[in-house]
N, C-alpha and C positions, 0 to 999 in steps of 0.2 A: 388577602391572598394567603394560601396555605402551601408552602414550598414542596412538601413531599407529593402533593397531588398533581404536580406538574408532569410527572412521569406518565400520567394517564393520556397525555397528548398523543403518544405513539399509537394508542388504540383508536384515537378519534380522527388522524389527518383531518318632668315637673313642669307646670306652666310658666314659661319665661315671657318677659315683655317682648312684644313684636316690634322691634326697633327697625329691623331691616327686612328686605325681601318681601315688600308688600305686594308686588306684582310678579307673576311668573314671566319668564323670558318669552319674547315673541319669536325667537329663533329656536330651533330644535337642535341643540348642540350639547356637547360635553367635552371636557378635556380628558384625555386618556393617557395614562402612563403605559408605555408599550416598548417594543424593540424596533430596531431599524429594519428587521426582516420578519415577515409573517411566520409565525410558528416558533420564533426564538424566545428565550426567557431572560434576555439581558434587559432589565427594566430601567433603561437609561434615556428613553426618548419621551417627549411630550408632543401629542398630536391633538388637533381639534377635529372631532368627528361629528358627522351628521347622524343624529339618533333615528332619523327616518330610514336610513339605508345602511349605516355603518361605514360609509365612505369617508375618506380623509378630506377635510376642508382645507387644512393647512398644517405645515410642520411648525410647531412652536419652538421646540428645542431639539436640536440634532447633535448628539454627543460627539460624533466623529468630526464635526466642523471645528470644535474648540474655540468658537468665536464668542465666548462669554466673558463677563466681568464678575468678579467675586468681591463681596463686601461683608463687613462685620455688621450684623443686624442691630447691634446695640449702638455702635458709634457712627455707622454709616461710612466708615473709612474703607477705601478700597484696599484689598489685599493684593499687593503688586508682585510679591515674590511668587515664583512658580510653586503652586501649592502641591503638597504631597498628595498621594492618591486618595487619602482619606478626606481631602478637601475639594476634590473635583466634584462638580455639581451633583451627579447621581452615583457617587461611589457608594458601595454597599447595597446598591439597587433599592428601588422604592416600590412599596405596595400599598401606600396610604397617601392620599392627597385630598385637598379641599379647596374650593374656589371661593374667594371673598370678593364680591362684586364691587363694593364701595371703594376698595383700594386697588382692584384689578390685580390681585395677587393669587398665585397658586401655592398654597402651603403644602408641604410634604415632609415625610420622615423616611429615613433609610431603615431597611431591615437589620443591617449589621452595624450601624453607627447610631448611638443613642443621642439623637440630636434633631431639633426642629429647624427647618429651612423654608425659604419661600422663593419663588420665581416671580420677579416683577414683570408683569406683562405690558407695562406702559412703554417700554423701550424697544426699538427695533432690534437692538443687540441684546441678547439674553443677559439679564442681570440677576445674580443669585445672592441671596442674603442668608447667612448662617449664624445661628446662636452658638458661638464658640464657647467651649468649656462649660456648657450648661446641659447636663444630662436630662433627657426628657423623661422625668418621673423616676429618677433614681439611677444607680450605676450598675444595674444588673448585667450579667454576662450576656452580650448580644449574640454570642455564638449559639445560644440555646434558643430553639425555635419558639418556645412558650413566651419569650420576652419580646419577640418581634412586634412592632406596631404595624398593623395591617388594615386598620379601619380609622377613617378620619372624615369629619364633616364640619361645616360652618352652620351653627344654629340660627334661629330667627333673632336671637339676642345679639348677633354679630360676633359671638365668641366661637372659637374652634374647639372641637372635642376629638380626642384620639383614644384608641383602646388597643392594648396589646392582645396577643392571641389567647392567653389563659384568663383574661378579664381581671387581672390583679392590679393593673395600672390604668386607671381611668383618668385621662388628662384633660384639663381645660386650659386654653391659652387665649388671652385677649389679643385683639388685632389692631388696636389704636396705637397711640404714642406710648412709649415705655411699656412694652408688652409684659404681661405677667403670666408665667407658666406655673400651674398648680396641679399637683397630684391629688385628685379627689379620693383616691383609695381604690378599694376592690369592689367590683360589682357583686351583688349577692342575688341569689335566685328567688323569684317570687314563690310563695308557698304552693301555688297551684301548678308549678312546673313539673312536679313528679320526678321522673327519672331523667328528664332532659335538663342538662345543666349548661349554663353559659360558659363554663370553664372546661367542658369535655372536648378533648381533641377530636373525638370521633364524630361529633356533630357540630361543634360551635366555633372552632378556630377559623381564622381567615375571613375572607369575604369583604364586605364593605359596609359603610354606615351612611344613612340618610337621616334627615330631620323633617318634622312636620311643623305646621304653622303654630301649634300650641307649645312648642319647645320640647316635645318628646323626640327621642332618637330611636332609630331602628337599625338592628344588625341583621343583615342577610349573610349567613355564614357561607364558607366555601362549600359546605355540604347542603346548602340551600335551606337551612333552618332559619326561621324568622323570629326575632326577639324584639320586644318593645322595651326601651330603656327609659325609666323615670330618673331624670337627672338629679332631682332634689333628694329622692330616697336612695338613689344609686342601686336600684333593683332592675333585674332583667326578667321580663315576663315572656315565656314562650308562647307564641301565637299559633304557628302552623309551619308546615313544610311547603315550600313553593311547589305548585302542582304543574304537571305536564312538561317538565323539563326533560330532555333526552338523557338516557343513561350515559354517564361519564361527564356530564356538564357540571363544572364547579363554578359557582358564582364568585367572581373576584372583583368586578366593578359593578356599581349600581348608581343610577342617576334618575331623577324625576324628569320626565319629558314635559313638553308644553301642552300636553293634553291631560296631565295629571296621572299618567301611568308611570311605571318604572321601566327602565331599560337595564337589562343585566348583560354583562359581558363576562368572558371567561379567560383564564390564563391558558387553558388547554383545548379550547374550541375555536376553530377558525372558519367554520361553515356558517354560523349565524349568531346574531345577538337575539335576545328575547324580550318581548314586551310583557309586563306583568300588570294585570288589573288589580288595583289596590283594595278592591272590595272582596273579590273572590280569591285573589292571590293565585290566579291561573296564568300560565305562560302561553304566549303565541310567538312563533318564530317571526323575526323581521327578515323578510326575504331579500336576497341579493344574489346576483349571478356570479359574483366573484368571491374569492376567499377573503376573509376579513383579518384585520390585525387582532391577535389575541392580546389581552390587556391584563395588567395587574391591578388597575384601579380606574374609576371614572369620577368626575366631579363637575358640577355646574351649580348655579345659584338657586335653582327651583326647590321648593319645599312641597312635601306631601300635603294634600288636602287644600291647596290653594284653589279658590273658587272664583276669583275675579278674572275669568278667562277672556282672552282677546283673540281676534282673528289672526291666524298665522300669516296669511298672504292673500293677495288678490286671486291667486291661482287656486286657493284652497279655502273658499269662504265657509265651508261647512266643517272645517277641521276642528273648530272649537266653538262653544256656545257664545254668541255675541250678546251684548246687553239688550239689543232689540229683540232677539229671540227669547231671552229670559223673561222679558216683560210679559210675554204671552203665556208664561207658565208661572203660576203663583202658588207658593207653598205656605199654608197657615193652619193653625196658629203657630207662631215661633217666637218665644218658647212655647212648648206644649206641655200638657199634663199626662201622666201615665194612664188616666181613665178616659181620655178623649182621643178621637182619631185625628191624624194629620190629613188635611184636605189639600188636594192638588187640583188646581183649576187650569185646564187647557183652553186657551182662547185663540180661535182662528189659526190653529195649527193644521198642517197638511193631513190629509186622510191617511189612515193606516194604523198599524198596531205599534203601540209604544210600550216599552218595558220599564217598569218602575221597581227599583230595588231600595229597600231600607236596611241599613247595616249599622252595627255598632262600631265604635272607634277601633276595635281590634279586628274588624273584618268579618265578624260573625253575621251572617245574613239572617235578619229577623223576619222580613216579609219580601216576597217577590210576586209581582202581579203583572198582568198584561192589560192594557187599556186600549180599547178601540175608539179612535177619534174619527169623526165623520166630517171634519172641517168647521163645525160649529163649536160652541162652548161645551166642554165636557168636564164633569167633576168626578174625581176619584178619591176614595177615602182609604187610608191605611189605619186600621184600628191598632191602638197601643195597648199592650198587655198591662194589667194592673200591677204585675210584679216587675215591670221593666225598671231597671235601675236608672236613677237620675244621671244625666251626663250628656255627652256630645254624640250625636248620631249623624249619619250621612244618607241623604237621598240622592240617588243616581237615576237619571232618566235617559234612555236611549231612544232615538227616533226610529221610524220604520226602516231606514237604511243602516241601522245599527251604529249610527254616529252619536257621539256624546252630545246631548242636548242641554242637560242641567246636572251639575254636581254641587249640592248645597249642604251646608251644615244645619242641623236642627238640634236645638237644646231641649231636653226633657227635664223639667224641674218639679 
């Protein structure tokens, strides 16, 4: 989240081991840090929202109720004394959170207090754990906006990652027993970034962070610029600017939905959330007849490019590709070679026009074609350029109703 950008509301009324997150959620939800009133900027509430509609599923933490318990995150001892304002759960307001499924915790950081905290979601009474007297990556002056932590995520390795606005404090924290908080240092720009810098306040501050199945992180800044973060090299590579978002929309929350797309929410927009295709990076409004809660952050357990997709519900059997449907579409060879085509076999699929997209891991479209299927077996070939770099690529297939049929990884070696 980027604090000065909130004033716009007036005008708007490295490969890590895959230890966790092996399956995407079968429910389409995220936790949102928001306010108790739509359009307000007091980021002290936590709500569970439906990513299909933006509607509130339940109130997780309501600041006005004051029915929480506070604990020391190291000792587990309850803090019984009436805490000073700096120790109330969301004092200093929060714009960075991350959900850890295995422990059912929502980790978060305050913008104005240099400290990691988490909300234990296993208890009916809100329980907040704070890492007392442990500055999150240093003791910088938190009155300075550049130092605010506004991006956070749990990676597939089960560790949490947080980043401050100017990219100079890239933090890793473990989520098991005896948590370790490590300052990984400053992010540097990839050589191909040109004039677009991860530390530039005009393009790259605020926003949110997501992770993919291979351990890479992604920043979508408040100004809608997308960066891919190599955790091991600590580099930020500029990918693109998110397309088709309305004027004035600032990205402040981002979460992967259970169809593999992104959902973006804003601190200054209450008319719509937006769905983002992770291949084309184009935005589509999520329609809703009501005004929505503006948010400072979103979080759930889903990772980008998860492909073992499951049926969402009995009422929506085509919402995700099922194993039965994927067996009727075969992609081979995999791994492939740069000098041979990828072959896609459609077996007993419904009649109509299918769209096949091949993209690299940064979202650059390499090939897009339309395949006419007549109900029998059809073979389609995607030629691979001899100069194609070795690495991971994505094949995305949409059926005639423009529903996702297949999203699979292909390795070129």
